[in-house]
Structure formats: structure tokens, C-alpha cells
C-alpha positions, 0 to 999 in steps of 0.5 A, a space after each residue: 592521431 586524428 579522429 574522423 567522423 567514422 571513428 567518432 560515430 563508432 565510439 558513440 554507438 559503442 558507448 550507447 551499447 555499453 550503457 544499454 547493457 548496463 541498464 539491462 543487467 541492473 534491471 535483472 538484479 532489481 528486486 520488486 514485489 507486486 502490490 497485489 497478485 490479482 491486480 487485473 481483477 482490482 483494476 476492473 473493479 476500480 470504480 467501486 473503490 472510487 465510490 467507497 473512498 467517496 463514501 468515506 469522505 462524506 462521513 463527518 468523522 474520520 478514522 484515527 490511527 495511533 500507537 499506544 502500549 504496543 498496540 495500534 489503535 484504530 478508532 472508527 467513526 461512531 456513525 459507522 459503528 451504529 450500523 453493523 459493519 464488517 471488512 478487513 484491515 490490510 497492512 501492505 509493506 511496499 519493500 517486502 510483500 512477505 510481511 503484508 498482514 491482513 486482519 478482520 475487523 473485530 471492534 470493541 466498541 468503536 476501537 480495533 486493537 492490533 498488537 504491534 508485535 504482529 508487524 515488523 518495523 517500517 513503512 506500511 500502507 494501511 488499507 481499510 475496507 468496510 461494508 455495511 448493509 447498503 454501502 462500502 467504505 475505503 480508507 488508505 493511509 501511509 503509516 510508519 511503524 517504529 517499535 520502542 
């Protein structure tokens, strides 16, 4: 059997259509979570976030995060603690938004303790939003939590 140009074009178009149908069916079965439900509002205020990150970079000290005795220890810079600070610590879990957690900043000296049992194992994106009387600060870090 000889394949002519008409038959080869028909085969190519059929293979292409099958490939597109495969992509469409797989995209319907894909599970994804949005980083935030109000991302439009966050995009409008993105310059404020850039300024807050820049303010954090200008500090002489940085925030340190470690795990000790089933607690996540977050050590804040002394220069910030001298001022009255407030804000929140958000743990975003990229693979399951139901496991996202948010904690208010409640310092003991310059240290925040978070019980490791409040979180599940896996990769988190930590987002710390701080504010003082005159400035805002933002710190982000990827953090892998492994329980013993």
C-alpha cells in the first residue's frame, strides 16, 4: 500500500487531535491549590511588599529559623524587638492549601516558638509580615519540616 500526501496529512492531523485530547483530559484531572484566594488584591499592593522586603534587607541582622525540641524557633533581630512589633507568621504548604497555618507574632524576648505538632511534614513557604509604628517588613523562606 502506497501512502500518498492526502493520507499522510490525515494521519498527522489525527495524531495531533489525539495529543490535544490527551492534554485536555489530563488537565481536568490535575489538582492544584491557589497560593492565595485574594491574589488580585495582593497584586495591587505588590509595591508595598517590595518595600517591606527591602526594609528587611536593610537590617543588620536577619531572622533565623531552626527546630529544637519539637519547636520551631524563630529568632527576630534585636533592633526590631526594641520597637513594638506586630504581625503574622504564615506557613504556606504548596501541595495542600488545607494545611496552611497562620500564627500571630507573640514574642518571648526576641524569640517566637511554634509547636511542631501544629504542622504536618513537608515543604512550607514561610512568610513573616512584621510592622512597627513607621515601617513594614517582609521575610520569606522555603522550609522543609521533618518530624523525628
